[in-house]
C-alpha positions as CSV (number, residue, x, y, z in Angstrom):
1,X,93.8,131.2,77.6
2,X,94.7,128.0,79.2
3,X,96.7,128.8,82.6
4,X,100.4,128.3,83.1
5,X,101.5,126.6,86.5
6,X,104.3,127.6,88.7
7,X,105.7,124.4,90.6
8,X,107.5,125.9,93.7
9,X,109.4,124.3,96.7
10,X,110.4,127.2,98.9
11,X,109.1,126.3,102.6
12,X,109.4,130.2,103.8
13,X,106.4,132.0,103.0
14,X,108.3,135.3,102.4
15,X,110.8,133.6,99.7
16,X,107.9,131.9,98.2
17,X,105.7,134.7,97.8
18,X,108.4,136.8,96.4
19,X,109.2,134.4,94.0
20,X,105.4,134.2,92.8
21,X,105.3,137.9,92.6
22,X,108.4,138.0,90.5
23,X,107.2,135.2,87.9
24,X,103.9,137.3,87.8
25,X,105.8,140.5,87.2
26,X,108.1,139.2,84.3
27,X,105.7,136.9,82.8
28,X,103.1,139.5,82.8
29,X,100.5,137.2,83.8
30,X,97.8,137.4,86.5
31,X,97.4,135.0,89.4
32,X,94.5,133.2,87.6
33,X,96.8,132.8,84.6
34,X,99.8,131.6,86.6
35,X,98.5,129.2,89.0
36,X,101.1,128.3,91.9
37,X,101.3,124.9,93.6
38,X,103.6,124.9,96.5
39,X,105.0,121.2,96.5
40,X,106.7,121.5,100.0
41,X,103.3,121.9,101.5
42,X,101.6,118.8,99.9
43,X,101.7,116.3,97.3
44,X,101.6,117.5,93.5
45,X,98.3,117.5,92.4
46,X,97.3,115.6,89.2
47,X,98.2,117.7,86.3
48,X,96.5,117.2,82.9
49,X,98.7,119.0,80.4
50,X,95.9,119.4,77.9
51,X,94.6,121.9,80.4
52,X,97.8,124.0,80.6
53,X,99.6,126.3,78.4
54,X,103.1,125.5,80.0
55,X,104.8,124.8,83.2
56,X,107.3,127.0,85.2
57,X,109.6,125.7,87.9
58,X,111.2,128.1,90.5
59,X,114.4,127.6,92.8
60,X,114.3,125.9,95.9
61,X,116.4,124.5,98.8
62,X,116.7,120.8,97.5
63,X,120.0,119.7,96.1
64,X,119.6,116.6,93.5
65,X,123.2,115.3,94.2
66,X,122.7,115.0,98.1
67,X,123.0,111.2,99.2
68,X,119.6,109.7,99.4
69,X,120.1,109.4,103.3
70,X,120.4,112.9,103.7
71,X,117.4,114.0,101.6
72,X,114.1,114.8,103.7
73,X,111.0,112.7,102.9
74,X,109.5,115.8,101.4
75,X,112.5,116.2,99.0
76,X,112.2,112.6,98.1
77,X,108.5,112.8,97.4
78,X,108.9,115.9,95.2
79,X,111.8,114.3,93.1
80,X,109.7,111.2,92.6
81,X,106.8,113.5,91.5
82,X,108.8,115.4,89.2
83,X,110.4,112.4,87.6
84,X,106.8,111.3,86.8
85,X,105.7,114.6,85.6
86,X,108.7,114.8,83.4
87,X,107.9,111.5,81.8
88,X,104.9,113.0,80.3
89,X,106.5,116.3,79.6
90,X,109.3,114.8,77.5
91,X,107.2,112.4,75.8
92,X,104.9,115.1,74.6
93,X,107.7,117.8,74.3
94,X,105.4,119.9,76.4
95,X,106.4,123.6,77.2
96,X,108.5,123.5,80.4
97,X,110.9,126.2,81.8
98,X,112.8,125.4,85.1
99,X,114.8,128.3,86.8
100,X,117.8,126.9,88.8
101,X,115.9,123.9,90.2
102,X,115.1,123.2,86.5
103,X,118.6,121.7,86.1
104,X,118.2,119.5,89.2
105,X,114.8,118.2,88.0
106,X,115.2,118.1,84.0
107,X,118.9,117.2,84.2
108,X,118.5,114.4,86.7
109,X,115.7,113.0,84.6
110,X,117.7,113.1,81.5
111,X,120.6,111.2,83.4
112,X,123.1,114.2,83.8
113,X,125.6,114.2,86.3
114,X,124.9,116.8,89.0
115,X,127.3,117.5,91.6
116,X,129.3,120.6,93.3
117,X,132.0,120.9,90.8
118,X,130.5,124.1,89.3
119,X,128.7,125.6,92.0
120,X,128.7,129.4,92.0
121,X,128.6,131.8,95.0
122,X,125.8,134.5,94.9
123,X,126.5,137.2,92.5
124,X,126.4,138.3,88.9
125,X,128.1,136.4,86.2
126,X,128.4,137.0,82.6
127,X,126.7,134.2,80.4
128,X,127.4,133.6,76.8
129,X,124.9,131.9,74.5
130,X,126.1,129.2,72.1
131,X,125.4,129.1,68.4
132,X,122.2,127.1,69.2
133,X,121.2,129.7,72.0
134,X,121.6,132.7,69.6
135,X,119.1,131.2,67.1
136,X,116.7,129.6,69.9
137,X,113.3,131.3,69.8
138,X,113.1,131.7,73.6
139,X,116.2,133.8,73.8
140,X,115.1,136.1,71.1
141,X,115.9,139.7,71.9
142,X,118.6,138.6,74.4
143,X,122.3,139.6,73.5
144,X,124.9,136.9,72.9
145,X,126.5,137.9,76.3
146,X,124.4,139.1,79.2
147,X,124.8,139.3,83.0
148,X,122.6,137.1,85.3
149,X,122.2,136.4,88.9
150,X,123.3,133.0,90.2
151,X,123.7,131.3,93.5
152,X,123.8,127.5,93.8
153,X,125.8,124.8,95.5
154,X,125.4,122.3,92.7
155,X,125.2,122.3,88.7
156,X,125.4,119.9,85.9
157,X,128.9,118.6,85.3
158,X,128.3,117.6,81.6
159,X,125.4,117.7,79.3
160,X,123.5,114.6,78.6
161,X,123.2,113.4,74.8
162,X,119.5,114.5,74.8
163,X,120.0,118.1,75.7
164,X,121.3,121.1,73.3
165,X,123.6,123.6,75.3
166,X,122.1,127.0,75.0
167,X,124.2,129.1,77.3
168,X,127.4,128.7,79.4
169,X,129.6,130.8,81.7
170,X,133.4,130.7,82.8
171,X,132.4,129.4,86.1
172,X,129.7,126.8,85.0
173,X,129.8,125.2,81.8
174,X,126.1,124.5,81.7
175,X,123.9,127.8,82.5
176,X,120.9,126.9,80.1
177,X,119.9,123.8,78.1
178,X,117.0,122.6,76.0
179,X,115.6,119.0,75.6
180,X,113.8,118.5,72.3
181,X,112.0,121.6,71.3
182,X,110.2,123.1,74.0
183,X,111.7,121.8,77.4
184,X,114.2,124.4,79.1
185,X,116.2,124.7,82.1
186,X,118.5,127.3,83.3
187,X,120.9,127.4,86.2
188,X,120.8,131.1,86.5
189,X,117.8,132.9,87.7
190,X,115.7,134.8,84.9
191,X,113.1,135.6,87.4
192,X,115.1,137.8,89.8
193,X,115.8,141.6,89.9
194,X,118.3,143.3,92.3
195,X,115.7,143.8,95.0
196,X,114.4,140.2,94.6
197,X,117.9,138.8,95.2
198,X,118.8,140.9,98.0
199,X,115.4,140.0,99.9
200,X,116.5,136.3,99.0
201,X,120.1,136.9,100.5
202,X,118.6,137.9,103.7
203,X,116.1,135.0,103.8
204,X,118.8,132.3,103.3
205,X,121.6,133.8,105.4
206,X,121.7,130.6,107.4
207,X,121.5,128.1,104.5
208,X,125.2,127.5,103.7
209,X,125.4,129.8,100.6
210,X,127.8,132.1,102.5
211,X,129.1,132.5,106.1
212,X,126.5,134.3,107.9
213,X,128.9,136.9,109.3
214,X,129.7,137.8,105.6
215,X,126.4,138.6,104.3
216,X,127.8,142.2,103.2
217,X,129.7,140.0,100.5
218,X,127.0,138.7,98.4
219,X,124.8,142.0,99.0
220,X,127.6,143.9,97.3
221,X,128.2,141.3,94.6
222,X,124.7,141.5,93.3
223,X,125.1,145.2,92.8
224,X,128.4,145.0,90.9
225,X,126.6,145.0,87.5
226,X,123.2,145.8,86.3
227,X,121.1,142.7,85.0
228,X,118.8,143.6,82.3
229,X,118.1,140.9,80.1
230,X,117.4,137.4,81.6
231,X,113.8,138.4,82.6
232,X,112.8,138.8,79.0
233,X,112.7,134.9,78.5
234,X,109.9,134.6,80.8
235,X,107.5,136.9,78.9
236,X,108.9,135.2,75.6
237,X,107.9,131.8,77.0
238,X,104.2,133.2,77.7
239,X,104.1,134.7,74.2
240,X,105.3,131.6,72.3
241,X,103.4,129.0,74.2
242,X,99.8,130.7,75.4
243,X,97.0,128.6,74.0
């Protein structure tokens, strides 16, 4: 099997390694089958799509909607690298699944308006599949309504004409979309379980997602309901695209 690749942007080793472990667990892949590239640590290597089965993108600290003058040199480099990569991915309709930062990368590439209108606090939300989502093969086995972990400062305000809406919630209209047939992005985190998001809350206490003195609020919110279904799409992505 040709390997999959995980493009990661988390600068902190703890959250970065935990994210990789979660992707390994829920895809069912080994480290040799899911290769990680930490883009915050250095330039994206040249990727030959013919040598890969598919691409995953994790979450991260970058906000696409921040003014250019507020973006670090690393963020500007990473955005330019994703833009060039997505030119190839979209042209070839190459298998791609971006979790959370997928909205910032694919959405921006497709000309979507991304801003802070529909940011969501850290917690659990009910996500509803659209008619297109119910019939999408990546979402096979996932119920029409399911709970998912969220926590993001920005989101897509409106869907670009090139995209198909697959899932939404009352607090964030675009929770998942598809471009062409094989390019996916989610606003929620399909890779997270309750232990994973708990570790992430502690790691990002000072990053502006919540007041540091109120860390108990998101810690309680992520335990309000059991999240069972989103991770299934990671295994389905592998089953569908491994070659």
